[in-house]
ROLUMTI-597619 format. One line per 8 residues: number of its first residue (from 1); their letters; for each residue x, y, z of C-alpha. Coordinates in nm, 3 decimals, m for minus. Example, Ala and Ser with C-alpha at 12.3 -4.5 7.8 and 13.67 -1.06 7.14 Angstrom:
BEGIN
1) AS) 1.230/m0.450/0.780 ~ 1.367/m0.106/0.714
END
This chain:
BEGIN
1) XXXXXXXX) 0.007/m0.006/0.009 ~ 0.227/0.260/m0.113 ~ 0.124/0.621/m0.233 ~ 0.452/0.781/m0.301 ~ 0.477/1.079/m0.063 ~ 0.513/1.413/m0.313 ~ 0.763/1.730/m0.264 ~ 0.717/2.055/m0.477
9) XXXXXXXX) 1.064/2.107/m0.628 ~ 1.171/2.457/m0.776 ~ 1.461/2.523/m0.987 ~ 1.641/2.850/m1.091 ~ 1.915/2.824/m1.311 ~ 2.087/3.033/m1.569 ~ 1.937/3.056/m1.949 ~ 2.236/2.968/m2.111
17) XXXXXXXX) 2.208/2.576/m1.923 ~ 1.801/2.558/m1.999 ~ 1.832/2.332/m2.252 ~ 2.089/2.071/m2.106 ~ 1.870/2.106/m1.769 ~ 1.544/2.027/m1.956 ~ 1.731/1.744/m2.148 ~ 1.852/1.604/m1.824
25) XXXXXXXX) 1.520/1.617/m1.662 ~ 1.344/1.459/m1.967 ~ 1.614/1.168/m1.940 ~ 1.517/1.107/m1.589 ~ 1.179/1.110/m1.578 ~ 1.101/1.222/m1.246 ~ 0.939/1.591/m1.244 ~ 0.600/1.684/m1.362
33) XXXXXXXX) 0.633/2.008/m1.450 ~ 0.359/2.259/m1.391 ~ 0.227/2.589/m1.519 ~ 0.379/2.915/m1.356 ~ 0.196/3.222/m1.367 ~ 0.401/3.563/m1.465 ~ 0.354/3.817/m1.171 ~ 0.604/4.096/m1.296
41) XXXXXXXX) 0.784/4.210/m1.576 ~ 1.125/4.030/m1.528 ~ 0.968/3.693/m1.589 ~ 0.758/3.604/m1.856 ~ 0.684/3.284/m2.029 ~ 0.840/3.239/m2.403 ~ 0.605/3.190/m2.658 ~ 0.730/2.802/m2.833
49) XXXXXXXX) 0.416/2.743/m3.001 ~ 0.571/2.758/m3.353 ~ 0.833/2.570/m3.262 ~ 0.594/2.304/m3.094 ~ 0.403/2.283/m3.434 ~ 0.708/2.239/m3.642 ~ 0.846/1.940/m3.457 ~ 0.476/1.810/m3.465
57) XXXXXXXX) 0.499/1.865/m3.827 ~ 0.824/1.688/m3.859 ~ 0.726/1.421/m3.644 ~ 0.411/1.372/m3.862 ~ 0.618/1.349/m4.165 ~ 0.791/1.095/m4.034 ~ 0.473/0.884/m3.921 ~ 0.362/0.974/m4.321
65) XXXXXXXX) 0.664/0.805/m4.485 ~ 0.644/0.506/m4.224 ~ 0.283/0.464/m4.350 ~ 0.402/0.481/m4.698 ~ 0.642/0.214/m4.613 ~ 0.374/0.007/m4.451 ~ 0.151/0.038/m4.791 ~ 0.386/m0.022/m5.033
73) XXXXXXXX) 0.676/m0.227/m4.876 ~ 0.533/m0.376/m4.571 ~ 0.773/m0.570/m4.342 ~ 0.697/m0.931/m4.249 ~ 0.590/m0.922/m3.878 ~ 0.403/m1.198/m3.659 ~ 0.167/m1.161/m3.351 ~ 0.449/m1.184/m3.083
81) XXXXXXXX) 0.614/m0.861/m3.241 ~ 0.396/m0.679/m2.997 ~ 0.606/m0.840/m2.714 ~ 0.918/m0.736/m2.858 ~ 0.954/m0.347/m2.696 ~ 1.141/m0.068/m2.795 ~ 1.527/m0.078/m2.913 ~ 1.772/0.040/m2.667
89) XXXXXXXX) 2.029/0.316/m2.793 ~ 2.364/0.384/m2.648 ~ 2.542/0.740/m2.633 ~ 2.716/0.651/m2.954 ~ 2.415/0.534/m3.135 ~ 2.212/0.817/m3.060 ~ 2.439/1.042/m3.158 ~ 2.525/0.890/m3.505
97) XXXXXXXX) 2.156/0.867/m3.598 ~ 2.122/1.244/m3.428 ~ 2.387/1.354/m3.710 ~ 2.147/1.212/m4.002 ~ 1.827/1.382/m3.867 ~ 1.846/1.597/m4.210 ~ 1.900/1.289/m4.428 ~ 1.601/1.128/m4.269
105) XXXXXXXX) 1.376/1.432/m4.345 ~ 1.460/1.411/m4.674 ~ 1.394/1.052/m4.720 ~ 1.067/1.112/m4.549 ~ 0.950/1.390/m4.762 ~ 1.081/1.190/m5.095 ~ 0.855/0.912/m4.953 ~ 0.561/1.093/m4.940
113) XXXXXXXX) 0.649/1.222/m5.295 ~ 0.635/0.905/m5.435 ~ 0.343/0.826/m5.263 ~ 0.161/1.144/m5.391 ~ 0.309/1.053/m5.730 ~ 0.149/0.674/m5.722 ~ m0.200/0.818/m5.635 ~ m0.194/1.109/m5.917
121) XXXXXXXX) m0.065/0.800/m6.129 ~ m0.328/0.568/m6.002 ~ m0.603/0.867/m6.049 ~ m0.459/0.921/m6.411 ~ m0.505/0.547/m6.481 ~ m0.893/0.550/m6.382 ~ m0.906/0.864/m6.621 ~ m0.736/0.674/m6.913
129) XXXXXXXX) m0.932/0.359/m6.825 ~ m1.278/0.562/m6.851 ~ m1.192/0.706/m7.151 ~ m1.104/0.378/m7.312 ~ m1.460/0.258/m7.159 ~ m1.597/0.544/m7.362 ~ m1.466/0.434/m7.691 ~ m1.550/0.072/m7.684
137) XXXXXXXX) m1.917/0.160/m7.880 ~ m1.722/0.302/m8.112 ~ m1.463/0.038/m8.222 ~ m1.640/m0.082/m8.509 ~ m1.635/0.267/m8.676 ~ m1.307/0.305/m8.961 ~ m1.349/0.683/m8.941 ~ m1.221/0.949/m8.734
145) XXXXXXXX) m1.474/1.094/m8.491 ~ m1.483/1.441/m8.665 ~ m1.535/1.295/m9.011 ~ m1.705/1.625/m9.187 ~ m1.786/1.388/m9.494 ~ m1.696/1.399/m9.836 ~ m1.670/1.668/m10.110 ~ m2.076/1.596/m10.200
153) XXXXXXXX) m2.167/1.447/m9.844 ~ m2.207/1.538/m9.517 ~ m2.166/1.269/m9.224 ~ m2.315/1.286/m8.862 ~ m2.146/1.060/m8.593 ~ m2.330/1.033/m8.254 ~ m2.567/0.831/m8.038 ~ m2.915/0.785/m7.910
161) XXXXXXXX) m2.965/0.705/m7.569 ~ m3.190/0.423/m7.594 ~ m3.178/0.076/m7.780 ~ m3.278/0.105/m8.143 ~ m3.301/m0.116/m8.454 ~ m3.198/0.018/m8.806 ~ m3.559/0.025/m8.909 ~ m3.651/0.243/m8.605
169) XXXXXXXX) m3.380/0.491/m8.641 ~ m3.481/0.567/m9.028 ~ m3.859/0.552/m8.871 ~ m3.734/0.834/m8.656 ~ m3.548/1.038/m8.912 ~ m3.865/1.012/m9.143 ~ m4.091/1.163/m8.891 ~ m3.865/1.443/m8.755
177) XXXXXXXX) m3.769/1.549/m9.142 ~ m4.024/1.376/m9.400 ~ m3.863/1.566/m9.709 ~ m3.501/1.409/m9.656 ~ m3.473/1.107/m9.921 ~ m3.122/1.049/m9.962 ~ m3.043/0.953/m9.598 ~ m2.810/0.663/m9.537
185) XXXXXXXX) m2.770/0.526/m9.171 ~ m2.521/0.254/m9.057 ~ m2.514/0.083/m8.694 ~ m2.188/0.108/m8.500 ~ m2.307/m0.078/m8.190 ~ m2.582/m0.145/m8.005 ~ m2.678/m0.174/m7.637 ~ m2.939/m0.125/m7.375
193) XXXXXXXX) m2.869/0.216/m7.311 ~ m2.696/0.369/m7.617 ~ m2.742/0.330/m7.981 ~ m2.408/0.447/m8.185 ~ m2.472/0.551/m8.541 ~ m2.327/0.675/m8.868 ~ m2.537/0.901/m9.113 ~ m2.437/1.018/m9.447
201) XXXXXXXX) m2.672/1.263/m9.620 ~ m2.613/1.500/m9.954 ~ m2.435/1.811/m9.846 ~ m2.739/2.028/m9.954 ~ m2.987/1.865/m9.682 ~ m2.719/1.880/m9.380 ~ m2.898/2.194/m9.235 ~ m3.236/1.974/m9.190
209) XXXXXXXX) m3.048/1.695/m9.114 ~ m2.890/1.828/m8.830 ~ m3.198/1.994/m8.699 ~ m3.409/1.669/m8.738 ~ m3.159/1.458/m8.586 ~ m3.107/1.743/m8.258 ~ m3.529/1.685/m8.247 ~ m3.489/1.324/m8.190
217) XXXXXXXX) m3.207/1.307/m7.939 ~ m2.885/1.245/m8.157 ~ m2.617/1.346/m7.931 ~ m2.221/1.413/m8.072 ~ m1.979/1.243/m7.914 ~ m1.769/1.502/m7.686 ~ m1.422/1.350/m7.801 ~ m1.400/1.464/m8.143
225) XXXXXXXX) m1.066/1.320/m8.241 ~ m0.917/1.321/m8.581 ~ m0.759/0.937/m8.479 ~ m1.023/0.644/m8.555 ~ m1.135/0.495/m8.225 ~ m0.896/0.209/m8.288 ~ m0.608/0.447/m8.320 ~ m0.724/0.644/m8.007
233) XXXXXXXX) m0.772/0.320/m7.784 ~ m0.403/0.228/m7.886 ~ m0.285/0.524/m7.773 ~ m0.451/0.533/m7.442 ~ m0.332/0.198/m7.392 ~ 0.029/0.302/m7.462 ~ m0.016/0.586/m7.229 ~ m0.147/0.387/m6.938
241) XXXXXXXX) 0.154/0.130/m7.003 ~ 0.386/0.439/m6.943 ~ 0.176/0.536/m6.619 ~ 0.179/0.196/m6.483 ~ 0.529/0.177/m6.562 ~ 0.612/0.522/m6.384 ~ 0.417/0.367/m6.046 ~ 0.611/0.070/m6.041
249) XXXXXXXX) 0.939/0.254/m6.078 ~ 0.808/0.484/m5.771 ~ 0.698/0.177/m5.589 ~ 1.067/0.026/m5.647 ~ 1.199/0.329/m5.512 ~ 1.009/0.300/m5.207 ~ 1.108/m0.075/m5.161 ~ 1.475/0.075/m5.208
257) XXXXXXXX) 1.402/0.303/m4.926 ~ 1.261/0.074/m4.679 ~ 1.631/0.039/m4.557 ~ 1.573/0.365/m4.384 ~ 1.267/0.253/m4.194 ~ 1.475/0.270/m3.867 ~ 1.641/0.626/m3.940 ~ 1.230/0.744/m4.016
265) XXXXXXXX) 1.119/0.591/m3.649 ~ 1.416/0.778/m3.487 ~ 1.287/1.091/m3.665 ~ 0.954/1.045/m3.486 ~ 1.117/1.003/m3.181 ~ 1.353/1.275/m3.176 ~ 1.081/1.525/m3.300 ~ 0.845/1.388/m3.003
273) XXXXXXXX) 1.107/1.446/m2.763 ~ 1.131/1.816/m2.888 ~ 0.799/1.866/m2.905 ~ 0.741/1.768/m2.507 ~ 1.053/1.941/m2.448 ~ 0.886/2.266/m2.602 ~ 0.588/2.221/m2.413 ~ 0.736/2.188/m2.078
281) XXXXXXXX) 0.976/2.474/m2.132 ~ 0.670/2.690/m2.220 ~ 0.544/2.638/m1.872 ~ 0.822/2.803/m1.720 ~ 0.933/3.187/m1.647 ~ 1.237/3.314/m1.778 ~ 1.414/3.646/m1.791 ~ 1.700/3.795/m1.991
289) XXXXXXXX) 1.931/3.558/m1.833 ~ 1.757/3.302/m1.609 ~ 1.484/3.091/m1.576 ~ 1.235/2.897/m1.320 ~ 1.065/2.595/m1.305 ~ 0.866/2.450/m1.060 ~ 0.677/2.098/m1.039 ~ 0.631/1.770/m0.853
297) XXXXXXXX) 0.876/1.491/m0.760 ~ 0.833/1.178/m0.589 ~ 1.006/1.245/m0.212 ~ 1.235/0.904/m0.267 ~ 1.363/1.077/m0.602 ~ 1.462/1.417/m0.488 ~ 1.823/1.340/m0.348 ~ 1.903/1.175/m0.700
305) XXXXXXXX) 1.790/1.484/m0.891 ~ 1.959/1.726/m0.673 ~ 2.281/1.540/m0.695 ~ 2.272/1.489/m1.089 ~ 2.173/1.856/m1.177 ~ 2.413/2.053/m0.905 ~ 2.696/1.815/m0.995 ~ 2.665/1.958/m1.352
313) XXXXXXXX) 2.527/2.304/m1.348 ~ 2.500/2.628/m1.122 ~ 2.151/2.627/m0.998 ~ 1.942/2.679/m0.703 ~ 1.718/2.369/m0.613 ~ 1.468/2.390/m0.354 ~ 1.222/2.098/m0.199 ~ 0.897/2.193/m0.014
321) XXXXXXXX) 0.597/2.018/0.105 ~ 0.308/2.121/m0.117 ~ 0.007/2.315/0.047 ~ m0.331/2.167/0.108 ~ m0.492/2.358/m0.168 ~ m0.254/2.232/m0.436 ~ m0.366/1.948/m0.659 ~ m0.071/1.718/m0.593
329) XXXXXXXX) m0.055/1.397/m0.841 ~ m0.082/1.064/m0.740 ~ 0.194/0.784/m0.805 ~ 0.175/0.445/m0.645 ~ 0.425/0.186/m0.592 ~ 0.427/m0.184/m0.504 ~ 0.631/m0.510/m0.492 ~ 0.650/m0.730/m0.771
337) XXXXXXXX) 0.355/m0.923/m0.680 ~ 0.095/m0.651/m0.645 ~ 0.254/m0.420/m0.900 ~ 0.101/m0.577/m1.222 ~ m0.253/m0.509/m1.078 ~ m0.173/m0.097/m1.076 ~ m0.345/m0.094/m1.398 ~ m0.665/m0.244/m1.282
345) XXXXXXXX) m0.650/0.006/m1.000 ~ m0.554/0.277/m1.212 ~ m0.890/0.167/m1.462 ~ m1.107/0.250/m1.174 ~ m0.934/0.549/m1.001 ~ m0.599/0.634/m0.825 ~ m0.612/0.708/m0.443 ~ m0.745/1.080/m0.383
353) XXXXXXXX) m0.530/1.291/m0.112 ~ m0.526/1.096/0.242 ~ m0.615/0.756/0.085 ~ m0.400/0.447/0.072 ~ m0.326/0.239/m0.204 ~ m0.501/m0.079/m0.191 ~ m0.318/m0.271/m0.479 ~ m0.137/m0.497/m0.234
361) XXXXXXXX) m0.415/m0.629/m0.032 ~ m0.654/m0.629/m0.352 ~ m0.398/m0.857/m0.528 ~ m0.415/m1.111/m0.272 ~ m0.778/m1.135/m0.332 ~ m0.766/m1.074/m0.695 ~ m0.509/m1.385/m0.766 ~ m0.748/m1.607/m0.536
369) XXXXXXXX) m1.084/m1.518/m0.682 ~ m0.972/m1.527/m1.046 ~ m0.804/m1.879/m0.997 ~ m1.146/m1.988/m0.814 ~ m1.374/m1.854/m1.105 ~ m1.164/m2.052/m1.351 ~ m1.037/m2.352/m1.161 ~ m0.885/m2.582/m1.395
377) XXXXXXXX) m0.545/m2.712/m1.384 ~ m0.491/m2.747/m1.769 ~ m0.640/m2.391/m1.846 ~ m0.412/m2.241/m1.571 ~ m0.094/m2.421/m1.654 ~ m0.168/m2.292/m2.035 ~ m0.222/m1.941/m1.881 ~ 0.108/m1.959/m1.675
385) XXXXXXXX) 0.345/m2.131/m1.939 ~ 0.216/m1.936/m2.212 ~ 0.274/m1.592/m2.021 ~ 0.578/m1.723/m1.850 ~ 0.762/m1.824/m2.188 ~ 0.644/m1.452/m2.349 ~ 0.820/m1.290/m2.010 ~ 1.116/m1.531/m2.038
393) XXXXXXXX) 1.168/m1.462/m2.436 ~ 1.084/m1.092/m2.439 ~ 1.265/m0.918/m2.147 ~ 1.261/m0.555/m2.335 ~ 0.898/m0.528/m2.369 ~ 0.719/m0.236/m2.268 ~ 0.619/m0.184/m1.898 ~ 0.264/m0.213/m1.961
401) XXXXXXXX) 0.256/m0.515/m2.157 ~ 0.502/m0.689/m1.885 ~ 0.270/m0.596/m1.596 ~ m0.036/m0.729/m1.771 ~ 0.125/m1.075/m1.848 ~ 0.261/m1.121/m1.505 ~ m0.075/m1.057/m1.386 ~ m0.214/m1.344/m1.613
409) XXXXXXXX) 0.091/m1.565/m1.503 ~ m0.025/m1.540/m1.107 ~ m0.381/m1.582/m1.212 ~ m0.251/m1.906/m1.422 ~ m0.071/m2.035/m1.080 ~ m0.371/m1.983/m0.905 ~ m0.620/m2.126/m1.164 ~ m0.373/m2.464/m1.141
417) XXXXXXXX) m0.402/m2.439/m0.730 ~ m0.771/m2.448/m0.740 ~ m0.793/m2.685/m1.035 ~ m0.607/m2.921/m0.793 ~ m0.797/m2.840/m0.526 ~ m1.145/m2.957/m0.730 ~ m1.004/m3.206/m0.940 ~ m1.049/m3.041/m1.280
425) XXXXXXXX) m0.785/m3.143/m1.547 ~ m0.941/m3.011/m1.873 ~ m1.281/m3.122/m1.727 ~ m1.264/m3.494/m1.647 ~ m1.030/m3.527/m1.967 ~ m0.824/m3.808/m1.753 ~ m1.110/m4.008/m1.683 ~ m1.289/m3.990/m2.013
433) XXXXXXXX) m0.941/m4.078/m2.230 ~ m0.853/m4.367/m1.955 ~ m1.208/m4.533/m1.999 ~ m1.257/m4.442/m2.353 ~ m0.927/m4.563/m2.528 ~ m0.778/m4.780/m2.242 ~ m1.073/m4.947/m2.124 ~ m0.980/m4.862/m1.743
441) XXXXXXXX) m1.128/m4.581/m1.535 ~ m0.878/m4.336/m1.355 ~ m1.003/m4.041/m1.155 ~ m0.754/m3.797/m1.014 ~ m0.912/m3.741/m0.654 ~ m0.947/m3.412/m0.529 ~ m0.749/m3.220/m0.287 ~ m1.065/m3.101/m0.105
449) XXXXXXXX) m1.403/m3.194/m0.288 ~ m1.556/m3.198/m0.634 ~ m1.762/m2.884/m0.711 ~ m2.009/m3.077/m0.928 ~ m2.067/m3.368/m0.665 ~ m2.127/m3.103/m0.398 ~ m2.221/m2.771/m0.529 ~ m2.355/m2.628/m0.204
457) XXXXXXXX) m2.034/m2.663/0.006 ~ m1.867/m2.445/m0.285 ~ m2.158/m2.216/m0.261 ~ m2.098/m2.183/0.104 ~ m1.780/m2.162/0.039 ~ m1.778/m1.851/m0.187 ~ m1.984/m1.688/0.019 ~ m1.753/m1.736/0.316
465) XXXXXXXX) m1.445/m1.604/0.100 ~ m1.695/m1.281/m0.020 ~ m1.781/m1.222/0.405 ~ m1.353/m1.197/0.458 ~ m1.337/m1.000/0.100 ~ m1.583/m0.746/0.262 ~ m1.474/m0.730/0.604 ~ m1.145/m0.642/0.466
473) XXXXXXXX) m1.253/m0.362/0.270 ~ m1.444/m0.229/0.611 ~ m1.108/m0.305/0.796 ~ m0.926/m0.073/0.533 ~ m1.184/0.198/0.611 ~ m1.137/0.144/0.970 ~ m0.729/0.206/0.948 ~ m0.797/0.488/0.734
481) XXXXXXXX) m1.004/0.637/1.007 ~ m0.803/0.572/1.273 ~ m0.482/0.662/1.079 ~ m0.654/1.015/1.035 ~ m0.784/1.062/1.412 ~ m1.147/1.028/1.276 ~ m1.254/0.817/1.557 ~ m1.614/0.852/1.551
489) XXXXXXXX) m1.651/0.804/1.226 ~ m1.447/0.494/1.269 ~ m1.715/0.383/1.503 ~ m2.007/0.484/1.346 ~ m1.911/0.348/0.969 ~ m1.707/0.052/1.034 ~ m1.730/m0.095/1.394 ~ m2.115/m0.038/1.432
497) XXXXXXXX) m2.130/m0.242/1.116 ~ m1.899/m0.512/1.217 ~ m2.100/m0.594/1.497 ~ m2.438/m0.617/1.301 ~ m2.333/m0.800/1.002 ~ m2.097/m1.024/1.175 ~ m2.312/m1.070/1.445 ~ m2.585/m1.187/1.240
505) XXXXXXXX) m2.357/m1.422/1.064 ~ m2.247/m1.599/1.386 ~ m2.617/m1.594/1.525 ~ m2.742/m1.738/1.197 ~ m2.471/m2.017/1.190 ~ m2.638/m2.148/1.556 ~ m2.980/m2.156/1.373 ~ m3.121/m2.481/1.249
513) XXXXXXXX) m3.292/m2.265/0.957 ~ m2.974/m2.114/0.804 ~ m2.799/m2.419/0.873 ~ m3.071/m2.610/0.689 ~ m3.045/m2.368/0.380 ~ m2.651/m2.394/0.396 ~ m2.639/m2.765/0.417 ~ m2.341/m2.745/0.655
521) XXXXXXXX) m2.249/m2.937/0.944 ~ m2.077/m2.701/1.137 ~ m2.269/m2.534/1.419 ~ m2.214/m2.255/1.648 ~ m2.336/m2.348/2.001 ~ m2.667/m2.150/2.092 ~ m2.513/m1.964/2.364 ~ m2.252/m1.797/2.156
529) XXXXXXXX) m2.517/m1.741/1.901 ~ m2.722/m1.547/2.170 ~ m2.433/m1.338/2.231 ~ m2.368/m1.232/1.879 ~ m2.714/m1.167/1.857 ~ m2.732/m0.894/2.126 ~ m2.366/m0.793/1.947 ~ m2.567/m0.758/1.592
537) XXXXXXXX) m2.864/m0.566/1.805 ~ m2.627/m0.309/1.990 ~ m2.470/m0.246/1.640 ~ m2.804/m0.184/1.490 ~ m2.878/0.060/1.755 ~ m2.553/0.199/1.703 ~ m2.646/0.266/1.312 ~ m2.937/0.419/1.399
545) XXXXXXXX) m2.819/0.671/1.656 ~ m2.501/0.729/1.443 ~ m2.618/0.732/1.104 ~ m2.789/1.090/1.061 ~ m2.650/1.410/1.070 ~ m2.935/1.624/1.094 ~ m2.977/1.852/1.374 ~ m3.339/1.756/1.411
553) XXXXXXXX) m3.367/1.468/1.648 ~ m3.682/1.348/1.454 ~ m3.518/1.367/1.109 ~ m3.176/1.230/1.273 ~ m3.354/0.924/1.395 ~ m3.497/0.899/1.030 ~ m3.196/0.892/0.875 ~ m3.040/0.638/1.099
561) XXXXXXXX) m3.339/0.401/1.044 ~ m3.255/0.477/0.645 ~ m2.899/0.400/0.718 ~ m2.982/0.050/0.883 ~ m3.166/m0.040/0.562 ~ m2.842/m0.079/0.400 ~ m2.775/m0.386/0.590 ~ m2.977/m0.565/0.255
569) XXXXXXXX) m2.675/m0.399/0.045 ~ m2.438/m0.624/0.242 ~ m2.670/m0.970/0.191 ~ m2.640/m0.840/m0.187 ~ m2.283/m0.829/m0.195 ~ m2.249/m1.139/m0.053 ~ m2.490/m1.305/m0.251 ~ m2.277/m1.111/m0.554
577) XXXXXXXX) m1.994/m1.379/m0.479 ~ m2.215/m1.663/m0.598 ~ m2.071/m1.587/m0.943 ~ m1.759/m1.757/m0.803 ~ m1.983/m2.082/m0.771 ~ m2.133/m2.035/m1.153 ~ m1.791/m1.918/m1.322 ~ m1.589/m2.253/m1.147
585) XXXXXXXX) m1.899/m2.496/m1.235 ~ m1.933/m2.348/m1.575 ~ m1.592/m2.419/m1.678 ~ m1.589/m2.807/m1.537 ~ m1.924/m2.870/m1.654 ~ m1.873/m2.731/m2.038 ~ m1.547/m2.919/m2.048 ~ m1.683/m3.207/m1.924
593) XXXXXXXX) m1.938/m3.182/m2.191 ~ m1.674/m3.127/m2.478 ~ m1.478/m3.447/m2.345 ~ m1.786/m3.637/m2.354 ~ m1.876/m3.520/m2.724 ~ m1.535/m3.599/m2.815 ~ m1.560/m3.957/m2.669 ~ m1.863/m4.039/m2.895
601) XXXXXXXX) m1.654/m4.191/m3.165 ~ m1.537/m4.471/m2.955 ~ m1.159/m4.582/m2.913 ~ m1.080/m4.675/m3.251 ~ m0.827/m4.477/m3.463 ~ m1.111/m4.242/m3.586 ~ m1.239/m4.198/m3.281 ~ m0.899/m4.087/m3.130
609) XXXXXXXX) m0.907/m3.802/m3.432 ~ m1.244/m3.703/m3.351 ~ m1.165/m3.673/m3.000 ~ m0.843/m3.464/m3.073 ~ m1.029/m3.257/m3.295 ~ m1.328/m3.188/m3.074 ~ m1.079/m3.130/m2.761 ~ m0.859/m2.870/m2.939
617) XXXXXXXX) m1.180/m2.681/m3.078 ~ m1.396/m2.704/m2.785 ~ m1.162/m2.640/m2.499 ~ m1.003/m2.382/m2.680 ~ m1.330/m2.195/m2.663 ~ m1.435/m2.268/m2.362 ~ m1.103/m2.120/m2.255 ~ m1.116/m1.812/m2.404
625) XXXXXXXX) m1.459/m1.725/m2.288 ~ m1.365/m1.841/m1.951 ~ m1.070/m1.627/m1.909 ~ m1.259/m1.342/m2.032 ~ m1.557/m1.401/m1.799 ~ m1.290/m1.438/m1.498 ~ m1.145/m1.155/m1.567 ~ m1.462/m0.883/m1.600
633) XXXXXXXX) m1.618/m1.033/m1.319 ~ m1.301/m1.068/m1.088 ~ m1.254/m0.679/m1.159 ~ m1.658/m0.607/m1.078 ~ m1.593/m0.772/m0.731 ~ m1.292/m0.567/m0.668 ~ m1.475/m0.234/m0.819 ~ m1.808/m0.260/m0.686
641) XXXXXXXX) m1.790/m0.496/m0.353 ~ m1.417/m0.443/m0.217 ~ m1.372/m0.088/m0.329 ~ m1.728/0.025/m0.221 ~ m1.647/m0.048/0.139 ~ m1.330/0.198/0.171 ~ m1.242/0.361/m0.133 ~ m1.336/0.675/m0.311
649) XXXXXXXX) m1.072/0.731/m0.550 ~ m1.043/1.055/m0.792 ~ m0.631/1.111/m0.748 ~ m0.480/1.259/m1.063 ~ m0.200/1.043/m1.225 ~ 0.155/1.165/m1.173 ~ 0.264/1.256/m1.531 ~ 0.661/1.326/m1.509
657) XXXXXXXX) 0.837/1.500/m1.784 ~ 0.996/1.186/m1.960 ~ 1.123/1.055/m2.308 ~ 0.767/0.913/m2.403 ~ 0.920/0.743/m2.750 ~ 0.714/0.511/m2.951 ~ 1.007/0.331/m3.126 ~ 1.336/0.344/m2.884
665) XXXXXXXX) 1.442/0.360/m2.552 ~ 1.713/0.627/m2.415 ~ 1.989/0.507/m2.227 ~ 2.034/0.739/m1.899 ~ 2.328/0.920/m2.046 ~ 2.197/0.979/m2.382 ~ 2.270/1.372/m2.475 ~ 2.008/1.508/m2.638
673) X) 2.049/1.792/m2.891
END
């Protein structure tokens, strides 16, 4: 339960050292720099908006170039590459790459230019294809599209927007211009939506023919070329070949430049670091020769920061206790067993001021409850071995992935433990396989009992675990009240509830009614049950008397009665732990059903093949569903039942000024330019 104590740090240094000091702070990642307000004409904030924007644009240029490479020259990857983590750079490697930044920018610009050229080329291909398609109805025409006719004739080349026969065309022309006699028409092509026609008339009739054709919907082609349609199509085809060749050359150049992918990734990280430095520099106050910065640092890191800065720079550094009015960020630190669950806590909320970090206590219950809900040795072994392999193989993986995998590793160990306790090994696979394929049934006995044979015992056990979980939450609330000196709250909000709920439970275990419902042999002596009944009564009276906050006695009494009604909430919370029973039984039942289905083929070779197929498919599906269910419901039990007894949250996460990079990790001694 470690909420790190925060100190406010203030630094005053020479302006000439501003850049290296910021670089040192960024490398160490210890300080969250806060905004300082200008209070006089000497110290002012520097406007670094344009510098930040330029750094952002340069980083964006690198990302665009990487997207181009991913599109036209994708690298071979596997699902496991996610766990590889960021590459670490030494000082020499960083400085070497830093000297190539300008070259990397030029490569990035060239890649974006090539991408733009390819996009334009593909657009040109679409245009040329459309023009070629427009010529296809005219391919039977041996004359240019702009053919005017001969010395004594006039030609009209065009189309009607419908399907027509030659007779229909002559009929339309005759109706529009009955005085025309020497009209010659040839069908070039006919489709459902278009009829292409070539007309030839005496030159003296050209005007009347044009008017007649216009009146019946004759449309001239838009492309009146002096080349024949075939010649135009061939020219377009050659042009398309040229465009495709240009596109391929651009793709080949992109492929050749893919060897600079690492340089482009460094380019992105380099400018992201710069952008963050500009952002934090904009929060400081600066005079002509000095600058001031202020922020928060965990108290444990203060001596290391002071030593690192004072050994290299002439500056003044002070540490102070934050005031009560300050919005102090929250950072938590836990041991290796509990640290993997910090993300689970963070998903809910970080501790607020004065609250403890519940991660250590939560971790004990979390791993135990997850294992109890999955409770199969085989599933737990897969979970533990799979995550353990990844943790050992990929030692450089990012911290967030490492914490998540470590959490599921411990959950897998817990699951295997409960599988041994309840004798669940991929359901009852040992029994089914031995009976079906070897003719002799082997049953692995449970370390405790088999839930399918005695589900009520598991129900009682789950509810008992729930009571312990809830009472632990109340105990943490009691600790927080006592630590803060709120003794009245400790009595009114915790002790009386311990008396009421605990007294009722002990009293119930001395009665035949509850023992009959729970089907347990354990009985509390009646004399002890009577004592705890009186304790519960005292607790109830205490809740009524302390539960209200009104100055009016009647209203205060009514508020106390309403607070007493909340005892039903405890009953509801305890019953919520029946989900442990439901999910635990579901894992075993579904696993057993899968095994039975697989054994339906008998004990021969075909039966063995059927069993393997059904086993792999069924248990893979069951494993995925049950792991997801255990994770979701385990979180719910922490967030609703456990945290509901003591935890408010609402703390603001500590966000230090650090090297937040995507592709590379930078060693502590790297010097940033």
